[in-house]
C-alpha positions as a printed NumPy array, in Angstrom:
array([[ -2.646,  10.486,   2.029],
       [ -6.189,  11.536,   2.462],
       [ -8.301,  10.347,   5.347],
       [-12.054,   9.685,   4.737],
       [-14.631,  11.048,   7.119],
       [-15.081,   7.413,   8.124],
       [-11.291,   7.154,   9.026],
       [-10.175,   4.754,   6.476],
       [ -7.16 ,   5.439,   3.93 ],
       [ -8.629,   7.149,   0.689],
       [ -6.305,   6.531,  -2.112],
       [ -8.607,   8.505,  -4.636],
       [ -7.529,  11.583,  -6.454],
       [ -4.462,  12.177,  -4.463],
       [ -2.998,   8.657,  -5.044],
       [ -3.477,   9.569,  -8.762],
       [ -1.85 ,  12.963,  -8.322],
       [  1.208,  11.243,  -6.267],
       [  1.7  ,   8.619,  -9.072],
       [  1.909,  11.289, -11.935],
       [  3.869,  13.777,  -9.835],
       [  6.244,  11.013,  -8.57 ],
       [  6.761,   9.765, -11.989],
       [  8.287,  13.025, -13.337],
       [  9.622,  14.552, -10.125],
       [ 10.28 ,  11.837,  -7.363],
       [ 13.068,  10.308,  -9.026],
       [ 14.889,  13.532, -10.369],
       [ 18.61 ,  13.313, -10.131],
       [ 18.863,  16.758,  -8.439],
       [ 16.885,  19.884,  -8.762],
       [ 16.242,  22.681,  -6.107],
       [ 15.194,  21.017,  -2.893],
       [ 12.075,  23.025,  -2.267],
       [ 11.226,  20.298,   0.369],
       [ 13.984,  21.303,   2.989],
       [ 14.767,  20.161,   6.545],
       [ 13.752,  21.805,   9.447],
       [ 14.965,  25.454,   9.695],
       [ 15.762,  25.095,   5.958],
       [ 19.487,  23.779,   6.643],
       [ 18.888,  20.343,   8.601],
       [ 22.113,  21.514,  10.723],
       [ 20.562,  20.952,  14.279],
       [ 23.016,  18.969,  16.247],
       [ 21.037,  19.277,  19.727],
       [ 21.159,  15.864,  21.312],
       [ 17.815,  16.832,  22.857],
       [ 16.086,  17.217,  19.34 ],
       [ 15.372,  15.067,  16.535],
       [ 14.313,  16.526,  13.209],
       [ 11.59 ,  14.734,  11.44 ],
       [ 10.295,  15.372,   7.59 ],
       [  6.389,  14.489,   7.847],
       [  4.035,  13.773,   4.89 ],
       [  1.265,  13.709,   7.432],
       [ -0.358,  16.862,   6.228],
       [ -3.886,  15.837,   6.721],
       [ -5.577,  16.984,  10.065],
       [ -6.176,  13.347,  11.422],
       [ -2.796,  11.731,  10.9  ],
       [ -0.991,  15.355,  11.898],
       [ -2.776,  15.179,  15.006],
       [ -1.963,  11.688,  15.727],
       [  1.543,  12.07 ,  15.021],
       [  1.865,  15.08 ,  17.276],
       [  0.5  ,  13.053,  20.214],
       [  2.988,  10.331,  19.84 ],
       [  5.966,  12.63 ,  19.524],
       [  4.742,  14.454,  22.825],
       [  4.819,  11.085,  24.504],
       [  8.168,  10.163,  23.28 ],
       [  9.489,  13.485,  24.755],
       [  8.014,  12.572,  28.126],
       [  9.619,   9.42 ,  28.093],
       [ 13.088,  10.48 ,  26.559],
       [ 13.297,  14.04 ,  27.021],
       [ 14.15 ,  14.399,  23.318],
       [ 11.86 ,  16.948,  21.3  ],
       [ 10.723,  15.954,  17.933],
       [ 10.907,  19.032,  15.645],
       [  8.497,  18.218,  12.915],
       [  8.894,  19.432,   9.555],
       [  5.351,  18.893,   7.637],
       [  4.708,  19.117,   4.131],
       [  1.875,  18.366,   1.804],
       [  1.554,  14.641,   1.19 ],
       [  1.84 ,  15.135,  -2.804],
       [  4.746,  17.566,  -2.491],
       [  6.602,  15.393,  -0.026],
       [  6.496,  12.659,  -2.474],
       [  7.233,  14.692,  -5.696],
       [ 10.38 ,  16.296,  -3.939],
       [ 11.684,  13.326,  -1.958],
       [ 14.77 ,  12.436,  -3.958],
       [ 16.076,  16.123,  -4.164],
       [ 15.159,  16.295,  -0.397],
       [ 17.172,  13.133,   0.516],
       [ 20.243,  14.328,  -1.453],
       [ 20.254,  17.739,   0.109],
       [ 20.285,  18.198,   3.812],
       [ 17.28 ,  16.26 ,   5.026],
       [ 15.916,  15.8  ,   8.406],
       [ 17.22 ,  13.044,  10.75 ],
       [ 13.94 ,  10.914,  10.398],
       [ 11.206,  10.999,   7.763],
       [  7.9  ,   9.239,   6.944],
       [  8.037,   6.936,   4.061],
       [  6.697,   3.606,   2.594],
       [  7.82 ,  -0.052,   3.163],
       [  8.978,  -2.45 ,   0.226],
       [ 10.531,  -1.208,  -2.949],
       [  9.907,   2.63 ,  -2.22 ],
       [ 12.172,   2.163,   0.724],
       [ 14.48 ,   0.034,  -0.938],
       [ 15.15 ,   2.32 ,  -3.876],
       [ 16.411,   5.03 ,  -1.65 ],
       [ 18.32 ,   2.336,   0.567],
       [ 19.986,   1.15 ,  -2.49 ],
       [ 21.002,   4.822,  -3.384],
       [ 22.734,   5.375,  -0.018],
       [ 20.13 ,   7.8  ,   0.945],
       [ 19.159,   6.06 ,   4.086],
       [ 20.748,   4.747,   7.237],
       [ 20.512,   1.024,   8.268],
       [ 18.765,   0.472,  11.48 ],
       [ 19.679,  -3.097,  12.229],
       [ 20.424,  -2.29 ,  15.896],
       [ 16.71 ,  -0.58 ,  16.216],
       [ 15.375,  -4.07 ,  14.955],
       [ 17.391,  -5.943,  17.416],
       [ 15.446,  -4.346,  20.073],
       [ 11.807,  -4.108,  18.402],
       [ 11.922,  -7.068,  16.12 ],
       [  9.871,  -9.693,  18.37 ],
       [  7.085,  -7.11 ,  17.989],
       [  6.621,  -7.761,  14.231],
       [  5.402, -10.744,  12.17 ],
       [  8.009, -11.971,   9.586],
       [  6.037, -10.673,   6.667],
       [  6.467,  -7.089,   8.118],
       [ 10.198,  -7.876,   8.786],
       [ 10.673,  -8.58 ,   5.166],
       [  8.916,  -5.483,   4.019],
       [ 11.332,  -3.332,   6.218],
       [ 14.675,  -4.582,   4.727],
       [ 16.749,  -3.435,   1.779],
       [ 18.148,  -5.559,  -0.964],
       [ 21.423,  -5.779,   1.003],
       [ 19.406,  -7.615,   3.963],
       [ 19.698,  -4.749,   6.27 ],
       [ 16.833,  -3.053,   7.985],
       [ 15.85 ,   0.602,   6.931],
       [ 12.413,   1.017,   7.81 ],
       [ 10.171,   0.75 ,  10.978],
       [  6.339,  -0.055,   9.993],
       [  3.564,   1.899,  11.928],
       [  0.352,   1.239,   9.945],
       [ -1.286,  -0.764,   7.277],
       [ -4.561,  -2.19 ,   5.543],
       [ -5.386,  -5.137,   3.212],
       [ -6.874,  -5.429,  -0.357],
       [ -9.399,  -8.117,  -0.23 ],
       [-12.623,  -9.184,  -1.908],
       [-15.49 ,  -7.452,  -0.003],
       [-19.197,  -8.558,   0.058],
       [-22.546,  -8.219,   1.785],
       [-22.949, -10.799,   4.454],
       [-26.63 , -10.75 ,   4.172],
       [-26.466, -11.12 ,   0.364],
       [-24.568, -14.269,   0.639],
       [-26.939, -15.603,   3.137],
       [-29.957, -14.865,   1.274],
       [-28.693, -16.407,  -2.177],
       [-27.01 , -19.343,  -0.435],
       [-23.634, -18.213,  -1.634],
       [-20.371, -19.703,  -0.245],
       [-17.145, -17.876,   0.222],
       [-14.878, -19.246,  -2.83 ],
       [-11.389, -20.365,  -1.777],
       [-10.203, -21.773,  -5.079],
       [-10.168, -20.345,  -8.669],
       [-12.875, -22.649,  -9.924],
       [-15.192, -21.859,  -7.102],
       [-14.736, -18.205,  -7.692],
       [-15.585, -18.327, -11.321],
       [-18.497, -20.737, -10.456],
       [-19.726, -18.112,  -8.018],
       [-19.342, -15.413, -10.588],
       [-21.451, -17.279, -13.046],
       [-24.084, -17.758, -10.555],
       [-24.417, -14.251,  -9.774],
       [-24.835, -13.28 , -13.198],
       [-27.686, -15.863, -13.468],
       [-29.242, -14.245, -10.463],
       [-29.316, -10.896, -12.279],
       [-26.379,  -9.592, -10.112],
       [-23.13 ,  -7.582, -11.165],
       [-20.686, -10.48 , -10.019],
       [-17.594,  -7.89 ,  -9.626],
       [-18.091,  -4.257,  -8.797],
       [-15.491,  -2.278, -10.947],
       [-14.563,   1.31 , -11.737],
       [-11.162,   2.164, -13.34 ],
       [-11.787,   5.734, -14.429],
       [ -8.756,   6.821, -12.539],
       [ -6.658,   4.097, -13.784],
       [ -5.201,   2.608, -10.431],
       [ -7.745,   0.124,  -9.281],
       [ -6.866,  -2.446, -12.219],
       [ -3.469,  -2.487, -10.733],
       [ -4.71 ,  -4.257,  -7.683],
       [ -6.601,  -7.017,  -9.835],
       [ -3.128,  -7.507, -11.747],
       [ -1.234,  -8.032,  -8.445],
       [ -3.74 , -10.515,  -6.791],
       [ -3.664, -12.709,  -9.893],
       [  0.04 , -12.429, -10.32 ],
       [  1.144, -13.509,  -6.678],
       [ -1.612, -16.087,  -6.714],
       [ -0.409, -17.737, -10.006],
       [  3.248, -16.876,  -9.842],
       [  4.068, -16.483,  -6.12 ],
       [  5.543, -13.503,  -4.178],
       [  9.124, -13.72 ,  -5.553],
       [  8.117, -13.733,  -9.107],
       [  5.767, -10.708,  -8.225],
       [  8.636,  -8.662,  -6.562],
       [ 11.114,  -9.506,  -9.555],
       [  8.518,  -8.362, -11.992],
       [  7.712,  -5.15 , -10.248],
       [ 11.439,  -4.564,  -9.743],
       [ 12.066,  -4.677, -13.407],
       [ 14.231,  -8.152, -13.111],
       [ 11.702, -10.344, -14.625],
       [ 10.513, -10.04 , -18.169],
       [  6.731,  -9.019, -18.978],
       [  7.043, -11.312, -21.918],
       [  7.582, -14.367, -19.718],
       [  4.613, -16.957, -20.127],
       [  3.979, -16.448, -16.491],
       [  2.778, -12.905, -17.157],
       [  0.642, -14.201, -19.907],
       [ -1.068, -16.676, -17.628],
       [ -1.937, -13.666, -15.319],
       [ -3.928, -12.088, -18.437],
       [ -5.472, -15.352, -19.569],
       [ -6.995, -15.624, -16.099],
       [ -8.1  , -12.144, -16.103],
       [ -9.792, -12.621, -19.312],
       [-11.671, -15.408, -17.977],
       [-13.447, -13.284, -15.308],
       [-13.474, -10.123, -17.212],
       [-17.119, -10.73 , -18.604],
       [-18.328, -10.825, -14.953],
       [-16.916,  -7.145, -14.219],
       [-19.132,  -4.339, -14.118],
       [-19.852,  -2.649, -17.597],
       [-18.688,   0.91 , -18.259],
       [-15.735,   0.784, -15.872],
       [-13.713,   3.289, -17.759],
       [-16.277,   5.971, -16.781],
       [-16.649,   4.984, -13.226],
       [-14.779,   6.004, -10.111],
       [-13.878,   3.394,  -7.281],
       [-16.528,   5.148,  -5.013],
       [-19.287,   4.917,  -7.763],
       [-18.318,   1.162,  -8.015],
       [-18.729,   0.875,  -4.238],
       [-22.395,   2.091,  -4.381],
       [-23.35 ,  -0.927,  -6.305],
       [-21.888,  -2.977,  -3.427],
       [-23.835,  -0.832,  -0.973],
       [-27.048,  -1.268,  -2.891],
       [-26.632,  -4.971,  -3.376],
       [-26.671,  -4.609,  -7.092],
       [-23.042,  -6.225,  -7.208],
       [-21.977,  -9.266,  -5.158],
       [-18.384,  -8.676,  -4.814],
       [-15.814,  -5.737,  -4.95 ],
       [-11.913,  -6.11 ,  -4.976],
       [-10.609,  -3.261,  -3.372],
       [ -8.53 ,  -2.067,  -0.096],
       [-10.414,  -1.788,   3.009],
       [-11.082,   1.926,   2.551],
       [-13.965,   0.695,   0.442],
       [-15.982,   0.911,   4.078],
       [-15.911,   4.512,   3.847],
       [-18.84 ,   4.227,   1.258],
       [-20.739,   2.519,   3.739],
       [-22.462,   5.468,   6.007],
       [-25.353,   3.623,   7.202],
       [-23.993,   1.666,  10.412],
       [-26.288,  -1.498,   9.518],
       [-24.69 ,  -1.611,   6.019],
       [-21.113,  -1.195,   7.378],
       [-21.971,  -3.981,   9.899],
       [-22.947,  -6.186,   6.958],
       [-19.626,  -5.751,   5.171],
       [-17.309,  -8.587,   5.114],
       [-14.275,  -9.742,   2.944],
       [-12.129, -12.906,   1.889],
       [ -8.788, -13.443,   0.462],
       [ -8.342, -13.532,  -3.187],
       [ -9.075, -17.202,  -3.872],
       [ -6.307, -19.794,  -4.554],
       [ -5.011, -20.496,  -8.1  ],
       [ -1.676, -22.278,  -7.89 ],
       [ -1.587, -24.68 ,  -4.952],
       [  2.14 , -23.877,  -4.475],
       [  1.429, -20.51 ,  -3.292],
       [ -2.28 , -20.974,  -2.002],
       [ -3.339, -17.557,  -0.207],
       [ -0.208, -16.86 ,   1.455],
       [  0.494, -13.466,   0.151],
       [ -1.669, -10.379,   1.267],
       [ -1.457,  -6.879,  -0.465],
       [ -1.019,  -4.46 ,   2.324],
       [  0.217,  -1.065,   1.889],
       [  2.334,  -0.03 ,   4.779],
       [  3.264,   3.513,   6.134],
       [  6.283,   4.201,   8.409],
       [  9.443,   5.628,   8.987],
       [ 13.269,   5.597,   7.664],
       [ 16.369,   7.493,   8.976],
       [ 18.127,   9.82 ,   6.608],
       [ 21.773,   9.105,   5.28 ],
       [ 23.587,  11.249,   7.85 ],
       [ 21.237,  12.351,  10.538],
       [ 22.664,  15.217,  12.777],
       [ 21.423,  13.45 ,  15.659],
       [ 21.874,   9.829,  15.109],
       [ 21.571,   8.633,  18.77 ],
       [ 18.2  ,  10.301,  19.071],
       [ 16.837,   9.344,  15.904],
       [ 17.478,   5.652,  16.714],
       [ 15.85 ,   6.167,  20.16 ],
       [ 12.868,   7.82 ,  18.131],
       [ 12.748,   4.748,  15.816],
       [ 12.636,   2.193,  18.757],
       [  9.793,   3.908,  20.325],
       [  7.912,   4.401,  17.033],
       [  8.247,   0.616,  16.817],
       [  6.533,  -0.34 ,  20.139],
       [  2.991,  -1.181,  20.511],
       [  2.505,   1.821,  23.028],
       [  3.263,   4.062,  20.068],
       [  0.935,   2.623,  17.571],
       [ -1.676,   2.745,  20.326],
       [ -1.54 ,   6.279,  20.67 ],
       [ -1.598,   6.608,  16.836],
       [ -4.645,   4.443,  16.597],
       [ -6.53 ,   6.277,  19.332],
       [ -6.214,   9.351,  17.295],
       [ -6.634,   7.886,  14.079],
       [ -8.921,   4.934,  13.859],
       [ -8.346,   4.564,  10.088],
       [ -5.455,   2.014,  10.131],
       [ -4.567,  -1.34 ,  11.407],
       [ -1.417,  -1.604,  13.566],
       [  1.734,  -3.09 ,  11.854],
       [  2.842,  -4.485,  15.292],
       [  1.928,  -8.149,  16.259],
       [  1.787,  -6.925,  19.87 ],
       [ -0.621,  -4.103,  19.355],
       [ -4.038,  -3.997,  21.565],
       [ -6.765,  -4.94 ,  18.967],
       [ -9.467,  -4.712,  21.677],
       [-11.001,  -1.543,  20.447],
       [-10.857,  -2.838,  16.856],
       [-14.241,  -3.068,  14.9  ],
       [-15.023,  -6.647,  13.528],
       [-13.792,  -5.738,  10.078],
       [-10.551,  -4.152,  11.721],
       [ -9.834,  -7.427,  13.523],
       [-10.139,  -9.599,  10.425],
       [ -7.967,  -7.134,   8.596],
       [ -5.297,  -7.385,  11.272],
       [ -5.425, -11.164,  11.334],
       [ -5.29 , -11.468,   7.72 ],
       [ -2.159,  -9.355,   7.449],
       [ -0.451, -10.759,  10.67 ],
       [ -0.825, -14.44 ,   9.338],
       [  0.237, -13.675,   5.998],
       [  3.667, -15.235,   4.779],
       [  4.386, -12.476,   2.49 ],
       [  3.138,  -8.784,   2.049],
       [  2.939,  -6.703,  -1.001],
       [  2.413,  -2.955,  -1.303],
       [  0.291,  -2.362,  -4.537],
       [  1.912,  -1.835,  -7.817],
       [  2.514,   1.659,  -7.642],
       [  4.639,   1.036,  -4.479],
       [  6.154,  -2.201,  -5.535],
       [  7.56 ,  -0.543,  -8.628],
       [  9.006,   2.752,  -9.978],
       [  6.353,   5.323,  -9.921],
       [  7.16 ,   6.519, -13.333],
       [  6.722,   3.123, -14.951],
       [  3.474,   2.373, -13.102],
       [  1.968,   5.629, -14.076],
       [  3.174,   6.016, -17.635],
       [  3.258,   2.571, -18.792],
       [  1.126,   0.07 , -16.479],
       [ -2.046,   2.481, -15.994],
       [ -2.342,   3.123, -19.866],
       [ -1.294,  -0.556, -20.623],
       [ -3.716,  -2.338, -18.316],
       [ -6.437,  -0.045, -19.616],
       [ -5.522,  -1.207, -23.025],
       [ -6.031,  -4.877, -22.096],
       [ -9.352,  -4.067, -20.355],
       [-10.756,  -2.71 , -23.691],
       [ -9.049,  -5.273, -25.798],
       [ -8.336,  -8.59 , -24.078],
       [ -7.116, -10.325, -27.143],
       [ -4.111,  -8.107, -27.826],
       [ -2.148,  -9.179, -25.013],
       [  0.962, -10.447, -26.71 ],
       [  1.727,  -7.011, -28.447],
       [  0.786,  -5.4  , -25.302],
       [  3.33 ,  -7.351, -23.204],
       [  5.898,  -6.85 , -25.565],
       [  5.246,  -2.972, -25.603],
       [  5.526,  -3.038, -21.777],
       [  8.786,  -4.97 , -21.806],
       [ 10.403,  -2.607, -24.031],
       [  9.453,   0.645, -22.209],
       [ 10.469,  -1.114, -18.95 ],
       [ 13.776,  -1.862, -20.105],
       [ 14.312,   1.825, -21.146],
       [ 12.963,   3.056, -17.735],
       [ 14.849,   0.749, -15.331],
       [ 17.916,   1.383, -17.287],
       [ 18.039,   4.787, -15.827],
       [ 18.625,   3.536, -12.134]])
């Protein structure tokens, strides 16, 4: 995870490297565990020490984590012995690391990425931790923290939403209203085009932004459960429900920014900054491109509009980071105490004070120091019925990087070839998921 100068998560080049690296390495059946535990053996059984494998290698999160662990030591007398590795290396070697002699606790991601290792027996259930911290989290966060067996394996720390961003002053000047339904959204796109604007800023040079558009359309049309089943390899890509996603996408594709295959997300964001584009679907890290305070204060967002009234706008895409306990921690009691602490609003406050880039996962966190944008993001996530994690976290990374990224780009360049594309995706999915 890189952190931008303005303090927002930046899934740019490092996200791409992670996807491709994870596709070839994160799911290996073994290999030399270059990412080893503290001291190289993970053998510490000191009741006053908990070892922790960290992917927080960038300066801002590393400092924030250190301050949290220092406070935990003051409260509990337990030292957190941190084993920090480069963020990408951590993800690329996570499978062999967890099968070897891992640290007691480790940083990881909610949802499918967590469930994958829980299902393999490479993580310890932490239900007794959730008995103590559960009332501090909304139901959607609880759902994100459970394995397929219904047990808890994850404690969330921070998150951020995907939404449609726009300039308040532009909407006011043009008399635009925030659309809440699909028909209103399409009508707004048409009006913006008439007004000489690019309705939807878009850049897919790095192949991952399009996955965010697919996700929004999929859970708005087909609901959270189908989205989870599709990402988990349980639903078929040839299902008419998936075709409906691409049909809706094709309807708004003419309102996307031209030349998107050669444009990065940062370049696309500049068209929103300059008011040449009216809207932009992206994560809240888009704000890092608004370097002028007046422009940043003018930035706002709304949830992707309702398409199917059965699901409304009840699902929010909110990638969430947090912690897990390895399969056989040397200091299980200490690890559980640490996990309890990490699930408290106090821990999040310490982290957020050092790292203003994120929104707290806890529903009891103090939001008084949040910017207006952060408060709105927090409310959107806290009030969601269900939370998704973005396609590359909700599914196997080898599937998303080698099949879905090029597949979605094929659709963007040829929207009429959907049937053969979906048949191809389904064939490749069966092969990849059969290796689980």
